N, C-alpha and C positions, 0 to 999 in steps of 0.2 A: 045449552049447558056447556060450561067451560070444561075442557078436558083436564084431567088431573095433572098437577105440577110434578108430583113424584109419588111413587108407590110407598105405602106405609106397611111395615111388617115388624113384628116383635123380634124377628131374627135377622141376622146379617151374615154375610160371608166372612169367615176369618181372613185376616190379613194375608196369611200364607197362601190361601186359595186366590185371593184377589190379585196378588202379585205374580201368580204362577205363569200367566201368559205374557208377562212383560219381559222383554229382553233388555230394556234400558229404561231408566226413570226419566221421562221427558214429558213436557206439557201435553204432547199429542196423545200419549197412551195412558195418562193418569185418569182413572175413573172418577165419577162424581158420586155423591151419596145416593142420588136417585137411581143410578145404574146398578148399585150394589144391593139395593133392597129387592127382595122377591117375596111372592106370596108364600105363606107357610104351608106345611104339608097338611095341617088340620082343617084347612078351608076357612081361614079367618076372613073377616070382612075387610075389604080394601076401602080406604077413604082417601079423598083428595081435597085439598083446600087451595083455592086460588088466592094469590096475594092481593088481587084487586078487590074481590068481593068479600073475602074472609069467610066464605061459605064452605061447608063440608058436604061432600057427596059420598054416599056409601052404596054399595051394591053387593049382592051376594056373589060370592066366588065359589064355584064348585070345588069340592075337595079333591085334591090330587094325591094319589098314593106316593109314598116316599120314593124318590128316584133310586133305582137299583144301582148300586156301585158297579161301574164298568171295570172289567178286567184290565189291569194295566199290563201292557206288553213288556217283555223283558228288554233290557238295553241292547242285547244282541239282535233281537227281532227288529227293534227300531233302527239300529245301524244297518241291518240288511235291507229294510224297506226304503229308508231315506238316509243314506250315508252322508249326504251333503248338508243335512239340517243339523244345526248345533243345538244342544240342549239348553233350555232357558235357565238362567241363573236362579239359584234358590232365593226365595223371599227372605228379607231380614227377619230375625226373631228378636222381639223386644222383651226385656225383663219386666217383671211386675213393678219394680221400683220406678222404671222409666214411665210406665203407663200411669202409675199413681201420681207421679209428679205432674204429668200432663193433665190428668183429670182434675187436679186441684184448681185449674184455671177455668173450669166450666161448671155448669149446673144444668139440670133438666126440670122444667116446671111440670105441673099436673097434667097439662095437655100433651106432654111429650116434646115440647119445644126445647131445643138444645141451644144454650148460650155459652159464649166465651167471654172472659173478662180481659179487657185491654185497658190497662191503667185504671181509671176511676169509672169507666163505662163498660157496658155490656153490648154484645152484638149477637143477634140470633144467627146461627150457622146452619140450622136444619131442624127437622122434626122427626121424632121417633115415637109415635104413640103406641099404646098397647104393649109396652115393654118397660121393664124396670129401668130406673135411672142409671144404674151401674152398667147395664148392657149398652145403653145409648152413649154414655160417656166413653166407654171402652172403644166403640167404633170411631168416634171423632178424635179421641186421643191417639189412636193408631194412625189416623190420617195426618195428624200433626207430626208424629214420629216419622211417617213416610217423607214428609217435607224436609224434616231435619236430616234424614238419611240422604236425601238428594243433595243438600248442602255439603254434607260430609263427603259424598262421592265427588262432588265438584272440587272440593278442597284437595282430595287425593289426585284428581285429574290435573289440577294446576301444577302439581309437582312432576307430572310426566314430561319427559323430553320431547314427546311427539305431539304435544298439544299445539294448536294453531291459534293465532290471534283472533281470527273470526269466530272460532269455537268459544273463546272466552267471552266475547261480546254477546254472542247468541245465547250462551248459557246464562249469563247474568241477566239479560233482558227477560228470558223465559222465567227464571227464578223470581225476579221482581214481580212479574205478573201473577205467579202462583202464590207468592207470599203477601200480595197486596190486601186481599180480602178472602183469605182461605176459609173454606168450610171445614174447620178443624178446631180442636180444643187443645190448648197448650200455651206455653210462654211465647206468644207471637212476637212480643217486643224483643226477646232474646234472639228469636229466629231472624228478625229483620236486622238486629245488630250484627249477628253472625254474617248475614248476607252483605251488609255494608263493609264489614272487614274483608270478606271474600272479594268484594268489588275492588277494594284498595289493593289487595294482593294480586287480583287479576290485572290491574293497571300496571303494577310493578313487574308482573310476569310478562306482560306485553312489552314493556320496556326492555326486559332481558332478552326476549325473543327478537325484538327489533335490533338490539345491539349484536346479538349472536348472528342474526341474518346479515347485519352490516359487516361484521368481522368475516363471516363466511364469504360474503360477496367480495370483500377486499382480497381475501386469500385466493379465491377463484380467479379474480382478475389478474392478480400477480402471477399465478401459475400459467394462465393462458397467455399473458404478456411474455413470459419466459419462452413459450413455444414460438410466439411471433418473432421475438428477438433472434432466436436461433435461425429461423427461416430468413430473416433479413441479413444476418451475418453470412449465411450461405450465398444469398443473392449478391452481397457486396464482394465476396471473395472470388467471383467468377473471373476466369482469365484464360490465357493460352494453355496453361498447365492443368486446367480443371479436368478431373476425371468425371465425365458426364454421367456415366452409369452409376458410379458410387454416389454422386451428388443427387441423382434422381431417387436412389434408394433412401437417402437421408430425408429428402422432401416427403417421400411417401410415408416414412416412419413418423415424421412430424404431423402429417395430416391424420394418421391413425391416432396419434396422441391427442390431437385436437378433438376428434370424434369421441374418443373414450372419455376425455375430460368433460365434454358437453353432456354425455349420458350419465355420468356418475357424480357430478358436483351440482351445486346450487345453480339455478337458472340466473344467468347474468342479465342485468338490465339491457333492453334492446339497443339503447344508444351505445353503451360500452361494447356489447357483443358485436354490433355492426362495425364499430370503429376498428376493433381488433381484427375482425374477419377481413376488413378492407385492407389492412396492412399485410396480413398473412397472404391474402389472395394476390396482392401486388407483388410480394416477394416471389410467389410461385410463377406469376406471369413473367416477371423479369427473367427467371431461370428458364422458363419454357421458350421465351423469345431468343435468349442467348443460345440455348441448345439448338433451336431450329436454325439460327444463323450459322452456328458451327457446323451443323449437319449439311447445310447447303454448301459451305466452303469446302467441307471434307469431300462431298460428292464431286464438286468441280475439280478439286485437286486430284482425286482418284481418276477422274476422266482424263486429265492431262497426263497423269502418271501412266495410265494405260496406253495412251497414244505414244508416249516416249518409249515404252517398253516394246510396243509393236514395231517401232522403227529399229530398235536394237535387235529384235529377233530377225527382222528382214535383212539387216547387215550380216548377222551371224549366218543366216542361210546362204548368203552370197559367197562367204569365204570358207564354209565348212569343208569343201572338197579340195582346198589348197594343199599342195605338198611343199610349199615354201615354209618349212616348219618354224624357223626363227621369227621372221616378221609376222607371220600369221598368229603365232603364240602371243606376241606383243599386242596384236589387234584384239584378240579375245580378252586379254587382261584389261585393255582399255574399255571394252564393252562391259566387262564386269564392274569396273569402277563407275561407269555411267549408270548401270543398273542399280547399284546401291544408292547413288545420289538421287535417283528418280523418286524414291519414296515408295509408299505402298498404295496399291489399287484395290484394297479389300481382300480378305482371305481367299474367297472363292476365285476371284480373277487372278490374284497373285499366284495361286497354286497352278492354275492353268497356263498362265504366261511363263512361269518359271519352267514348267515341264517342256514347253516348246523351245525355250532358249537352251535348256540343258540338253535337249535332243540334238540341236545343231552343234553345240560345243562337243558333245560326246562323239559325234561323227569325226570331227577334226582330231581331237585328242586321242581317240582310239586308233586312228590311222597313224598318228605320229608315234604312238607307243609301239605299234606293230613294226614301224620302220626302225625304231630304236632297238627293238628286240632283234631284228634281223641284223642291224649294224653291230650289235653287241656280240653276236655269234661270230661275225667276220673279224672283229677286233680281237676276240679271244684267240682265234686261229692265228692272227698276225702276231700276237704276243708270244705264242708258242714258237713260231718261226724265229722271231727276233731273240728270244732267250737262247735258242740253239746257236744263232750267229754270235751273240755276245760271249757265249761260253767258248766258242771257237776262237774269238779274238783274244780272250783272256788267256787262252792256251799259248799264245805267242810270247807271253811274259815268263820269266824276266828277260830283259835284253841287257847283255853285258858289255857290248862294245858297238862301235859304229857300224861294223859290217853286219852284225846281227840286227842292229836297228834298221839298216837299210832293207834287209830281207823282210823283217817284220812289217816295215812300212808298206812294202809291195803287197804282202798278204792281207794287211789291214785294208788297203785300198779296194781289193777285190771284195772283201767282206762288206765294206761300207756301200759299195755299188749294189750288192745284192740287198743290203739293208734298206736302201732308199726305194727299192722296187716293191717292197712288201706292203707298205701302207700303214694306216693308223692302228694304234693299240688302245685298249681302254684307258680313259683319262687318268684313273687312279694309278696305273702302272707306268705311264709314259715317263714321268720324271725319273723313276728308279731305273728303268731299262736304258734310257738315254744316258744317265749318269755313269752306268757301268761301261758303256762303249766309250764315252769321253775319257774315262779314267785310263783305258788302254791307250788311247791316242796320246794322252799327256805323258804317260810313262815312256812311250817310244820317242816322243818329241824331246823329252828331257835328255835322253841318251844322245840323240842327234845334236842337240844344242851343246852338250858337254864336249862331244867330239869336235864340233866346229870351233869351240872356244879354246881348245888346247893350244892353238897357235897364237892366241891373243895375249899380249903382255899383261893385260889387266885381268886375265882369266882367273888367276888365283884369288885375287881380291873379290871378284864377282861371285866365285864359287863359295868363298867363305861367307859372304853376305847372304847368298841364297840359302846356305845351310842354316844360318841363324834364323832366317825367316821361316824355313820349314820347321825348325825346332819349335819356334814360337807358335806356329799354326798347329802343330801336332799337340802341343800342350793345351792350346785352346780347344781343340777337338776332343781331347780326353775329358775336359771339364764339361763341355756341352753334352757329350754322350752320357756322362754320369747323371746329368740333370734332366735329360729328355725322357718324357713319359710316353710319347706317341711311338709305337713300334715301327711304323713306316719311316718316320723321320729319323729315328734312331738307326735304322738300317742304312739309310742314306748317308748319315754322318760316318758310320763305320766304313762304308765303301770309300768315302772321301779320305778317311784316315789311312786306309790300306794303300790307296794311290800315293799319298804323300810319303808314306813310309818307304814305298818303292823308289820314289824320287830321292829320298834321303840316302837310301842305299846306293843309288846310282851316283849321287854327288860324292859320297864318301869313297 
């Protein structure tokens, strides 16, 4: 006995229940008429007809009590038990008008065979015995509407920006198989016409996707090429003035941009991606080799600099205890010049070397400063003594005649002898104190010269000429004193003026 081809029942599952378990309308999860038929609750006789023999087999089927409706858990309970499972979409609901239009393309004969009209011909699509024609047509009309709904869903999917070209091809292939000889009642010609239109739209959409991909690819290549060109510009700009740390940071930033671009944009064709990466990698290699060469040269230069500075430190150690202040000071200045010209040996080494050199220099210069401090104390004491002597010399003035001049000269000679035995005074005071003593000497000499020249026939003429010179010099001194801003120089000019005024008095 041949097994039944499909079960026959006067009842069927409503479309809403048939679609409840489907998350998407695909050929794989679309049920067949045989799968949707079940035995009725009254225990009807099931019959099967084999297409080959055309025989019908019947067998009693025990009656089954109506299935007790199961309690439907609340959405909260479902979410608590399986929060990761998404609820199935609701099955489409068709209007009676849509069902009636589809049923108009079919009929049911007395044996329950269901036919669909395609043009001038009919094709059997199933069998639904022991049920009225309206119920049978309703089932197959809904299957037609299900197919139509699939086409409508595909039409909506075509407008989605996320659809892929392979999805279009797979969907059209699947829909062509389902609409080729569907077990459904409805306007199948219109269904196939709609599918043909969708196929054309699909091809156009694929062309749009291809162009969009082409444009996105061109944009991605352009953006990645810009990164490569920046890297090549950096590699081409390397030279003696390159800031290697800053340039390394720029290369690191470009590499991060490359990785970000690779993750967030369209995948570039392997040939283009490999070519761009080869250029980028070459630029980085050029930089790394140049930086390595620079580092080697820098290390060699630092080694040489360290050697030179070690020699300078050795020389400084040899002369640091010298008390020959002047020449040794010049030697330390020359060592400092050589130190600056030697360059740098690296921060750590430079700091240590400089500390050693500074230590040797400090030994010498501290000793020199101590000697200067000691000398300064002696010079200030000498200044005090010479100021007392010059005051004593100035007390010899004024000298009015040759006799007084002779006596003043003798006293001044004693003062000058004591003066010469005192020693040095501070440099800043030397000129002032020497000028005061010279002024006393000049005034006494002027009187001596005047007395000597009294017997000279040309004495009157010389005295008159000398008086004119003194007058001119005094006038010039007045002008210079008025313009001078430095107090020390102004004091010196005033001392000179006082001396020449004494001369003028003596001449007169």
